[in-house]
C-alpha atoms as one frame of an Amber mdcrd trajectory, in Angstrom:
protein
  45.904-114.457  31.232  45.373-110.792  30.536  44.714-109.365  27.086  45.427
-105.778  28.098  48.978-105.954  26.805  47.835-106.912  23.323  45.357-104.016
  23.263  48.043-101.606  24.471  50.527-102.757  21.843  47.932-102.473  19.066
  46.777 -99.088  20.324  50.302 -97.721  20.453  51.317 -99.305  17.169  48.373
 -98.320  14.986  48.690 -94.591  15.619  52.430 -94.736  14.981  51.873 -96.760
  11.818  49.327 -94.202  10.596  51.797 -91.395  11.341  54.518 -93.260   9.451
  52.236 -93.672   6.417  51.297 -89.998   6.634  54.981 -89.138   6.711  55.967
 -91.392   3.800  53.054 -91.011   1.395  51.864 -87.411   1.807  53.482 -84.012
   1.894  51.606 -82.981   5.034  54.553 -83.472   7.371  56.797 -81.350   5.158
  54.165 -78.597   4.998  53.840 -78.394   8.775  57.329 -79.074  10.137  60.607
 -77.582   8.937  62.876 -79.938  10.857  63.062 -83.660  11.538  63.186 -83.192
  15.317  59.542 -82.313  16.154  57.911 -85.038  14.041  60.300 -87.574  15.555
  59.342 -86.519  19.083  55.688 -86.673  18.063  56.199 -90.161  16.647  57.813
 -91.365  19.870  55.678 -89.676  22.532  52.473 -88.121  21.122  51.529 -89.807
  17.825  47.806 -89.021  17.829  48.418 -85.356  18.638  50.949 -85.148  15.816
  48.541 -86.770  13.337  45.704 -84.418  14.262  48.007 -81.381  14.152  49.222
 -82.301  10.673  45.662 -82.854   9.437  44.265 -79.690  11.055  47.098 -77.337
  10.065  46.546 -75.024   7.117  49.812 -73.664   5.645  48.230 -70.290   4.835
  46.312 -69.649   8.058  47.747 -71.993  10.683  45.286 -73.667  13.022  41.651
 -72.647  13.084  39.657 -72.621  16.306  38.207 -76.070  15.636  41.612 -77.372
  14.605  43.010 -76.193  17.925  40.140 -77.900  19.775  40.881 -81.127  17.879
  44.587 -80.923  18.768  43.769 -80.334  22.445  41.416 -83.333  22.465  44.099
 -85.488  20.822  46.578 -84.290  23.440  44.184 -85.330  26.207  43.797 -88.771
  24.609  47.586 -89.166  24.274  48.145 -88.137  27.874  45.332 -90.481  28.886
  47.185 -93.433  27.416  50.147 -92.676  29.660  47.955 -92.145  32.704  45.995
 -95.366  32.105  49.136 -97.404  32.671  49.938 -95.473  35.817  46.442 -95.721
  37.263  45.968 -99.365  36.280  46.804-100.543  39.770  49.788-102.703  38.839
  52.097-100.294  40.607  50.308-100.859  43.942  51.070-104.553  44.373  52.163
-105.923  47.709  55.197-108.123  47.239
């Protein structure tokens, strides 16, 4: 029995749950995004990047240098979650 699925579900769910709480209980999402479309795409595909972007964005000045570095690192982590499933080796089975 493999526990990797449980870790993947928790990892994917916790960041989306945090983004949902950020969306419902703060005004950060409304300060950063004007439409519903981009936060929805962030919720579905890149939740950690969206969370970090919302937290690093300053309405007066935009992103600072360190905020941009944080968003890029979050993007790498989000892309890494997709690549981990691809490189796991399950797609190379001999049937």
